[in-house]
PyMOL Python script that loads the backbone (N, CA, C, O; Angstrom):
from pymol import cmd

cmd.read_pdbstr("""\
ATOM      1  N   MET A   1     105.400 121.704  63.189  1.00  0.00           N
ATOM      2  CA  MET A   1     103.977 120.651  63.330  1.00  0.00           C
ATOM      3  C   MET A   1     104.547 119.415  63.462  1.00  0.00           C
ATOM      4  O   MET A   1     105.574 119.164  62.832  1.00  0.00           O
ATOM      5  N   GLY A   2     104.030 118.577  64.204  1.00  0.00           N
ATOM      6  CA  GLY A   2     103.970 117.222  64.182  1.00  0.00           C
ATOM      7  C   GLY A   2     103.179 116.656  63.916  1.00  0.00           C
ATOM      8  O   GLY A   2     102.037 116.983  64.238  1.00  0.00           O
ATOM      9  N   ASP A   3     103.552 115.130  62.937  1.00  0.00           N
ATOM     10  CA  ASP A   3     102.652 114.440  62.361  1.00  0.00           C
ATOM     11  C   ASP A   3     101.232 114.258  62.948  1.00  0.00           C
ATOM     12  O   ASP A   3     100.162 114.503  62.389  1.00  0.00           O
ATOM     13  N   LYS A   4     101.465 113.741  64.285  1.00  0.00           N
ATOM     14  CA  LYS A   4      99.805 113.597  64.374  1.00  0.00           C
ATOM     15  C   LYS A   4      98.998 114.526  63.980  1.00  0.00           C
ATOM     16  O   LYS A   4      97.984 114.171  63.379  1.00  0.00           O
ATOM     17  N   ALA A   5      99.278 116.169  64.253  1.00  0.00           N
ATOM     18  CA  ALA A   5      98.335 117.542  64.121  1.00  0.00           C
ATOM     19  C   ALA A   5      98.415 117.743  62.800  1.00  0.00           C
ATOM     20  O   ALA A   5      97.439 118.256  62.252  1.00  0.00           O
ATOM     21  N   LYS A   6      99.850 117.304  61.829  1.00  0.00           N
ATOM     22  CA  LYS A   6      99.058 117.332  60.549  1.00  0.00           C
ATOM     23  C   LYS A   6      98.395 115.918  60.111  1.00  0.00           C
ATOM     24  O   LYS A   6      97.228 116.025  59.733  1.00  0.00           O
ATOM     25  N   GLY A   7      98.738 115.102  60.104  1.00  0.00           N
ATOM     26  CA  GLY A   7      97.307 114.295  60.163  1.00  0.00           C
ATOM     27  C   GLY A   7      96.133 114.571  60.493  1.00  0.00           C
ATOM     28  O   GLY A   7      95.123 114.071  59.998  1.00  0.00           O
ATOM     29  N   LEU A   8      96.171 115.262  61.221  1.00  0.00           N
ATOM     30  CA  LEU A   8      94.499 115.621  62.209  1.00  0.00           C
ATOM     31  C   LEU A   8      93.756 116.324  60.687  1.00  0.00           C
ATOM     32  O   LEU A   8      92.732 115.979  60.097  1.00  0.00           O
ATOM     33  N   GLY A   9      94.503 117.154  60.457  1.00  0.00           N
ATOM     34  CA  GLY A   9      94.609 118.251  59.062  1.00  0.00           C
ATOM     35  C   GLY A   9      94.125 117.623  58.263  1.00  0.00           C
ATOM     36  O   GLY A   9      92.900 117.751  58.262  1.00  0.00           O
ATOM     37  N   LYS A  10      94.464 117.035  57.612  1.00  0.00           N
ATOM     38  CA  LYS A  10      94.530 115.966  55.926  1.00  0.00           C
ATOM     39  C   LYS A  10      93.713 114.996  56.514  1.00  0.00           C
ATOM     40  O   LYS A  10      92.976 114.627  55.600  1.00  0.00           O
ATOM     41  N   GLU A  11      93.280 114.040  58.081  1.00  0.00           N
ATOM     42  CA  GLU A  11      92.055 113.570  57.649  1.00  0.00           C
ATOM     43  C   GLU A  11      90.762 114.692  57.595  1.00  0.00           C
ATOM     44  O   GLU A  11      89.629 114.211  57.598  1.00  0.00           O
ATOM     45  N   ALA A  12      90.895 116.001  57.552  1.00  0.00           N
ATOM     46  CA  ALA A  12      89.783 116.814  58.146  1.00  0.00           C
ATOM     47  C   ALA A  12      89.241 117.207  56.607  1.00  0.00           C
ATOM     48  O   ALA A  12      88.322 116.853  55.868  1.00  0.00           O
ATOM     49  N   LEU A  13      90.180 117.995  56.576  1.00  0.00           N
ATOM     50  CA  LEU A  13      90.035 118.060  54.605  1.00  0.00           C
ATOM     51  C   LEU A  13      89.380 116.526  53.400  1.00  0.00           C
ATOM     52  O   LEU A  13      88.663 116.550  52.399  1.00  0.00           O
ATOM     53  N   GLY A  14      90.116 115.281  54.202  1.00  0.00           N
ATOM     54  CA  GLY A  14      89.705 114.632  53.280  1.00  0.00           C
ATOM     55  C   GLY A  14      88.274 114.121  53.670  1.00  0.00           C
ATOM     56  O   GLY A  14      87.574 113.485  52.882  1.00  0.00           O
ATOM     57  N   LYS A  15      87.908 114.435  54.892  1.00  0.00           N
ATOM     58  CA  LYS A  15      86.421 114.300  54.850  1.00  0.00           C
ATOM     59  C   LYS A  15      85.132 115.112  54.591  1.00  0.00           C
ATOM     60  O   LYS A  15      83.931 114.848  54.528  1.00  0.00           O
ATOM     61  N   VAL A  16      86.125 116.535  54.430  1.00  0.00           N
ATOM     62  CA  VAL A  16      84.808 117.767  54.149  1.00  0.00           C
ATOM     63  C   VAL A  16      84.994 117.529  52.134  1.00  0.00           C
ATOM     64  O   VAL A  16      84.211 117.808  51.226  1.00  0.00           O
ATOM     65  N   THR A  17      85.980 117.088  52.125  1.00  0.00           N
ATOM     66  CA  THR A  17      86.239 117.045  50.240  1.00  0.00           C
ATOM     67  C   THR A  17      85.143 116.257  49.975  1.00  0.00           C
ATOM     68  O   THR A  17      84.239 116.520  49.181  1.00  0.00           O
ATOM     69  N   GLY A  18      85.254 115.287  50.663  1.00  0.00           N
ATOM     70  CA  GLY A  18      85.449 113.580  50.147  1.00  0.00           C
ATOM     71  C   GLY A  18      86.474 113.076  49.492  1.00  0.00           C
ATOM     72  O   GLY A  18      86.465 112.659  48.333  1.00  0.00           O
ATOM     73  N   ASP A  19      87.210 113.107  50.106  1.00  0.00           N
ATOM     74  CA  ASP A  19      88.440 112.802  49.646  1.00  0.00           C
ATOM     75  C   ASP A  19      89.165 111.333  50.505  1.00  0.00           C
ATOM     76  O   ASP A  19      89.912 111.524  51.465  1.00  0.00           O
ATOM     77  N   GLU A  20      88.941 110.361  50.179  1.00  0.00           N
ATOM     78  CA  GLU A  20      89.077 108.859  51.172  1.00  0.00           C
ATOM     79  C   GLU A  20      90.595 109.199  51.411  1.00  0.00           C
ATOM     80  O   GLU A  20      91.217 109.548  52.414  1.00  0.00           O
ATOM     81  N   ASP A  21      90.958 108.959  50.082  1.00  0.00           N
ATOM     82  CA  ASP A  21      92.732 109.151  49.739  1.00  0.00           C
ATOM     83  C   ASP A  21      93.100 109.729  50.842  1.00  0.00           C
ATOM     84  O   ASP A  21      93.412 109.044  51.816  1.00  0.00           O
ATOM     85  N   LYS A  22      93.127 111.185  50.879  1.00  0.00           N
ATOM     86  CA  LYS A  22      93.440 112.135  51.778  1.00  0.00           C
ATOM     87  C   LYS A  22      92.867 111.763  53.896  1.00  0.00           C
ATOM     88  O   LYS A  22      93.402 112.105  54.951  1.00  0.00           O
ATOM     89  N   GLU A  23      91.918 111.153  53.663  1.00  0.00           N
ATOM     90  CA  GLU A  23      91.206 110.887  55.003  1.00  0.00           C
ATOM     91  C   GLU A  23      92.536 109.861  55.353  1.00  0.00           C
ATOM     92  O   GLU A  23      93.530 110.393  55.846  1.00  0.00           O
ATOM     93  N   ARG A  24      92.542 108.504  55.115  1.00  0.00           N
ATOM     94  CA  ARG A  24      93.213 107.627  54.919  1.00  0.00           C
ATOM     95  C   ARG A  24      94.758 107.930  55.191  1.00  0.00           C
ATOM     96  O   ARG A  24      95.390 107.152  55.906  1.00  0.00           O
ATOM     97  N   GLU A  25      95.279 108.879  54.717  1.00  0.00           N
ATOM     98  CA  GLU A  25      96.636 109.421  55.132  1.00  0.00           C
ATOM     99  C   GLU A  25      96.635 109.966  55.728  1.00  0.00           C
ATOM    100  O   GLU A  25      97.729 109.963  56.291  1.00  0.00           O
ATOM    101  N   GLY A  26      95.617 111.014  56.346  1.00  0.00           N
ATOM    102  CA  GLY A  26      95.573 111.465  57.774  1.00  0.00           C
ATOM    103  C   GLY A  26      95.499 111.079  59.113  1.00  0.00           C
ATOM    104  O   GLY A  26      95.996 111.450  60.176  1.00  0.00           O
ATOM    105  N   GLU A  27      94.338 109.789  58.541  1.00  0.00           N
ATOM    106  CA  GLU A  27      94.893 108.251  59.289  1.00  0.00           C
ATOM    107  C   GLU A  27      96.029 108.042  60.067  1.00  0.00           C
ATOM    108  O   GLU A  27      96.161 108.174  61.284  1.00  0.00           O
ATOM    109  N   ALA A  28      97.227 107.532  58.805  1.00  0.00           N
ATOM    110  CA  ALA A  28      98.320 106.984  59.161  1.00  0.00           C
ATOM    111  C   ALA A  28      99.653 107.913  59.244  1.00  0.00           C
ATOM    112  O   ALA A  28     100.824 107.593  59.448  1.00  0.00           O
ATOM    113  N   GLN A  29      99.063 109.152  59.018  1.00  0.00           N
ATOM    114  CA  GLN A  29      99.985 110.343  59.527  1.00  0.00           C
ATOM    115  C   GLN A  29      99.792 110.587  60.825  1.00  0.00           C
ATOM    116  O   GLN A  29     100.759 111.067  61.418  1.00  0.00           O
ATOM    117  N   GLN A  30      98.697 110.367  61.508  1.00  0.00           N
ATOM    118  CA  GLN A  30      98.325 110.624  62.906  1.00  0.00           C
ATOM    119  C   GLN A  30      98.832 109.092  63.751  1.00  0.00           C
ATOM    120  O   GLN A  30      99.063 108.895  64.944  1.00  0.00           O
ATOM    121  N   LYS A  31      98.884 108.054  62.418  1.00  0.00           N
ATOM    122  CA  LYS A  31      99.157 106.487  63.521  1.00  0.00           C
ATOM    123  C   LYS A  31     100.852 107.070  63.977  1.00  0.00           C
ATOM    124  O   LYS A  31     101.266 106.852  65.116  1.00  0.00           O
ATOM    125  N   LYS A  32     101.427 107.564  63.287  1.00  0.00           N
ATOM    126  CA  LYS A  32     103.439 107.574  62.729  1.00  0.00           C
ATOM    127  C   LYS A  32     103.467 108.490  64.110  1.00  0.00           C
ATOM    128  O   LYS A  32     104.138 108.281  65.121  1.00  0.00           O
ATOM    129  N   GLY A  33     102.769 109.294  63.915  1.00  0.00           N
ATOM    130  CA  GLY A  33     103.131 110.593  65.008  1.00  0.00           C
ATOM    131  C   GLY A  33     102.462 109.398  66.585  1.00  0.00           C
ATOM    132  O   GLY A  33     103.057 109.565  67.650  1.00  0.00           O
ATOM    133  N   GLN A  34     101.489 108.502  66.557  1.00  0.00           N
ATOM    134  CA  GLN A  34     101.356 108.103  68.003  1.00  0.00           C
ATOM    135  C   GLN A  34     102.958 107.849  68.268  1.00  0.00           C
ATOM    136  O   GLN A  34     103.716 108.237  69.156  1.00  0.00           O
ATOM    137  N   ARG A  35     103.174 106.864  66.877  1.00  0.00           N
ATOM    138  CA  ARG A  35     103.826 105.786  67.620  1.00  0.00           C
ATOM    139  C   ARG A  35     105.187 106.350  67.739  1.00  0.00           C
ATOM    140  O   ARG A  35     105.879 105.652  68.480  1.00  0.00           O
ATOM    141  N   GLY A  36     105.789 107.353  67.270  1.00  0.00           N
ATOM    142  CA  GLY A  36     106.972 108.491  67.375  1.00  0.00           C
ATOM    143  C   GLY A  36     106.641 108.750  68.748  1.00  0.00           C
ATOM    144  O   GLY A  36     107.313 108.061  69.516  1.00  0.00           O
ATOM    145  N   GLU A  37     105.608 109.724  69.452  1.00  0.00           N
ATOM    146  CA  GLU A  37     105.517 109.888  70.681  1.00  0.00           C
ATOM    147  C   GLU A  37     105.586 108.456  71.889  1.00  0.00           C
ATOM    148  O   GLU A  37     106.053 108.486  73.027  1.00  0.00           O
ATOM    149  N   GLU A  38     105.138 107.627  71.379  1.00  0.00           N
ATOM    150  CA  GLU A  38     105.510 106.203  71.983  1.00  0.00           C
ATOM    151  C   GLU A  38     106.840 106.077  72.347  1.00  0.00           C
ATOM    152  O   GLU A  38     107.397 106.147  73.442  1.00  0.00           O
ATOM    153  N   ALA A  39     107.339 105.832  70.963  1.00  0.00           N
ATOM    154  CA  ALA A  39     109.445 105.972  71.651  1.00  0.00           C
ATOM    155  C   ALA A  39     109.614 106.565  71.914  1.00  0.00           C
ATOM    156  O   ALA A  39     110.371 106.284  72.843  1.00  0.00           O
ATOM    157  N   GLU A  40     109.469 107.913  71.849  1.00  0.00           N
ATOM    158  CA  GLU A  40     110.244 109.244  72.898  1.00  0.00           C
ATOM    159  C   GLU A  40     109.650 108.862  74.188  1.00  0.00           C
ATOM    160  O   GLU A  40     110.570 108.906  75.004  1.00  0.00           O
ATOM    161  N   ARG A  41     108.578 108.515  74.759  1.00  0.00           N
ATOM    162  CA  ARG A  41     108.273 107.898  75.862  1.00  0.00           C
ATOM    163  C   ARG A  41     109.254 106.799  76.744  1.00  0.00           C
ATOM    164  O   ARG A  41     109.574 107.060  77.903  1.00  0.00           O
ATOM    165  N   LEU A  42     109.611 105.771  76.184  1.00  0.00           N
ATOM    166  CA  LEU A  42     110.264 104.639  76.243  1.00  0.00           C
ATOM    167  C   LEU A  42     111.338 104.972  76.559  1.00  0.00           C
ATOM    168  O   LEU A  42     111.829 104.586  77.619  1.00  0.00           O
ATOM    169  N   GLU A  43     112.279 106.158  75.316  1.00  0.00           N
ATOM    170  CA  GLU A  43     113.383 106.130  75.484  1.00  0.00           C
ATOM    171  C   GLU A  43     113.553 107.033  76.554  1.00  0.00           C
ATOM    172  O   GLU A  43     114.579 107.009  77.233  1.00  0.00           O
ATOM    173  N   GLU A  44     112.420 108.011  76.809  1.00  0.00           N
ATOM    174  CA  GLU A  44     112.812 108.741  78.238  1.00  0.00           C
ATOM    175  C   GLU A  44     112.650 107.988  79.749  1.00  0.00           C
ATOM    176  O   GLU A  44     113.034 108.425  80.833  1.00  0.00           O
ATOM    177  N   GLU A  45     111.843 106.511  79.416  1.00  0.00           N
ATOM    178  CA  GLU A  45     111.946 105.841  80.785  1.00  0.00           C
ATOM    179  C   GLU A  45     113.358 104.893  80.779  1.00  0.00           C
ATOM    180  O   GLU A  45     113.925 104.429  81.768  1.00  0.00           O
ATOM    181  N   ALA A  46     113.688 104.773  79.553  1.00  0.00           N
ATOM    182  CA  ALA A  46     114.990 103.975  80.158  1.00  0.00           C
ATOM    183  C   ALA A  46     116.404 104.715  81.142  1.00  0.00           C
ATOM    184  O   ALA A  46     117.144 104.474  82.095  1.00  0.00           O
ATOM    185  N   ALA A  47     116.009 106.073  79.773  1.00  0.00           N
ATOM    186  CA  ALA A  47     117.538 106.860  80.108  1.00  0.00           C
ATOM    187  C   ALA A  47     116.944 106.861  81.899  1.00  0.00           C
ATOM    188  O   ALA A  47     117.751 106.305  82.644  1.00  0.00           O
ATOM    189  N   HIS A  48     115.893 107.316  82.482  1.00  0.00           N
ATOM    190  CA  HIS A  48     116.022 107.393  83.817  1.00  0.00           C
ATOM    191  C   HIS A  48     116.175 106.181  84.685  1.00  0.00           C
ATOM    192  O   HIS A  48     116.797 106.048  85.739  1.00  0.00           O
ATOM    193  N   LYS A  49     115.427 105.287  83.960  1.00  0.00           N
ATOM    194  CA  LYS A  49     116.052 104.127  84.856  1.00  0.00           C
ATOM    195  C   LYS A  49     117.624 103.850  84.525  1.00  0.00           C
ATOM    196  O   LYS A  49     117.936 103.249  85.554  1.00  0.00           O
ATOM    197  N   ARG A  50     118.427 103.890  83.993  1.00  0.00           N
ATOM    198  CA  ARG A  50     119.576 104.154  83.874  1.00  0.00           C
ATOM    199  C   ARG A  50     120.335 104.964  84.689  1.00  0.00           C
ATOM    200  O   ARG A  50     121.322 104.583  85.318  1.00  0.00           O
ATOM    201  N   ARG A  51     119.869 106.106  84.683  1.00  0.00           N
ATOM    202  CA  ARG A  51     120.299 106.946  86.135  1.00  0.00           C
ATOM    203  C   ARG A  51     119.766 106.500  87.092  1.00  0.00           C
ATOM    204  O   ARG A  51     120.689 106.322  87.888  1.00  0.00           O
ATOM    205  N   GLN A  52     118.722 106.152  87.615  1.00  0.00           N
ATOM    206  CA  GLN A  52     118.595 105.860  88.971  1.00  0.00           C
ATOM    207  C   GLN A  52     119.482 104.352  89.059  1.00  0.00           C
ATOM    208  O   GLN A  52     120.028 104.107  90.135  1.00  0.00           O
ATOM    209  N   GLN A  53     119.595 103.513  88.107  1.00  0.00           N
ATOM    210  CA  GLN A  53     120.517 102.256  88.012  1.00  0.00           C
ATOM    211  C   GLN A  53     122.209 102.687  88.821  1.00  0.00           C
ATOM    212  O   GLN A  53     122.677 102.277  89.883  1.00  0.00           O
ATOM    213  N   ALA A  54     122.804 103.679  87.773  1.00  0.00           N
ATOM    214  CA  ALA A  54     123.950 104.429  88.025  1.00  0.00           C
ATOM    215  C   ALA A  54     124.062 105.022  89.684  1.00  0.00           C
ATOM    216  O   ALA A  54     124.987 104.893  90.486  1.00  0.00           O
ATOM    217  N   GLY A  55     122.738 105.712  89.830  1.00  0.00           N
ATOM    218  CA  GLY A  55     122.899 106.112  91.197  1.00  0.00           C
ATOM    219  C   GLY A  55     123.239 105.273  92.541  1.00  0.00           C
ATOM    220  O   GLY A  55     123.872 105.668  93.520  1.00  0.00           O
ATOM    221  N   HIS A  56     122.605 103.917  92.302  1.00  0.00           N
ATOM    222  CA  HIS A  56     121.974 103.012  93.070  1.00  0.00           C
ATOM    223  C   HIS A  56     123.764 101.992  92.860  1.00  0.00           C
ATOM    224  O   HIS A  56     123.957 101.104  93.691  1.00  0.00           O
ATOM    225  N   GLN A  57     124.440 102.139  92.197  1.00  0.00           N
ATOM    226  CA  GLN A  57     125.916 101.720  92.084  1.00  0.00           C
ATOM    227  C   GLN A  57     126.800 102.290  92.681  1.00  0.00           C
ATOM    228  O   GLN A  57     127.729 101.768  93.298  1.00  0.00           O
ATOM    229  N   ALA A  58     126.515 103.677  92.503  1.00  0.00           N
ATOM    230  CA  ALA A  58     127.928 104.485  93.340  1.00  0.00           C
ATOM    231  C   ALA A  58     127.321 104.612  94.454  1.00  0.00           C
ATOM    232  O   ALA A  58     127.976 105.473  95.041  1.00  0.00           O
ATOM    233  N   ASP A  59     126.175 104.180  95.352  1.00  0.00           N
ATOM    234  CA  ASP A  59     125.504 104.405  96.697  1.00  0.00           C
ATOM    235  C   ASP A  59     125.945 103.248  97.140  1.00  0.00           C
ATOM    236  O   ASP A  59     126.575 103.225  98.197  1.00  0.00           O
ATOM    237  N   GLU A  60     125.716 102.155  96.469  1.00  0.00           N
ATOM    238  CA  GLU A  60     126.521 100.752  96.506  1.00  0.00           C
ATOM    239  C   GLU A  60     128.648 101.010  96.786  1.00  0.00           C
ATOM    240  O   GLU A  60     129.387 100.753  97.737  1.00  0.00           O
ATOM    241  N   THR A  61     128.754 101.273  96.182  1.00  0.00           N
ATOM    242  CA  THR A  61     130.281 101.491  96.063  1.00  0.00           C
ATOM    243  C   THR A  61     130.935 102.833  97.217  1.00  0.00           C
ATOM    244  O   THR A  61     131.956 102.625  97.872  1.00  0.00           O
ATOM    245  N   ARG A  62     130.475 103.626  97.270  1.00  0.00           N
ATOM    246  CA  ARG A  62     130.320 104.027  98.661  1.00  0.00           C
ATOM    247  C   ARG A  62     130.145 103.383 100.040  1.00  0.00           C
ATOM    248  O   ARG A  62     130.744 103.769 101.043  1.00  0.00           O
ATOM    249  N   HIS A  63     129.234 102.325 100.002  1.00  0.00           N
ATOM    250  CA  HIS A  63     128.838 101.567 101.411  1.00  0.00           C
ATOM    251  C   HIS A  63     130.152 101.109 101.632  1.00  0.00           C
ATOM    252  O   HIS A  63     130.710 101.455 102.674  1.00  0.00           O
ATOM    253  N   GLN A  64     130.784 100.330 100.761  1.00  0.00           N
ATOM    254  CA  GLN A  64     131.890  99.335 100.339  1.00  0.00           C
ATOM    255  C   GLN A  64     133.277  99.888 100.841  1.00  0.00           C
ATOM    256  O   GLN A  64     134.194  99.295 101.409  1.00  0.00           O
ATOM    257  N   ASP A  65     133.163 101.070 100.498  1.00  0.00           N
ATOM    258  CA  ASP A  65     134.181 101.811 101.555  1.00  0.00           C
ATOM    259  C   ASP A  65     134.598 101.566 102.937  1.00  0.00           C
ATOM    260  O   ASP A  65     135.403 102.321 103.482  1.00  0.00           O
TER     261      ASP A  65
END
""", "prot")
cmd.dss("prot")
cmd.show_as("cartoon", "prot")
cmd.util.cbc("prot")
cmd.orient("prot")
């Protein structure tokens, strides 16, 4: 279970029980999960661009021969 989902659960529990600390903890955990997802998306995007660049360099090498 990811941080985002756990955070949702904690936030909901905090709201139901009136535990503001648990609610804030859940919100913070959700934000942590969102940051992790964004970092993963950016890493995938960078890897894709590196693969594209490598492909273009290979094409240029073939055309030079």
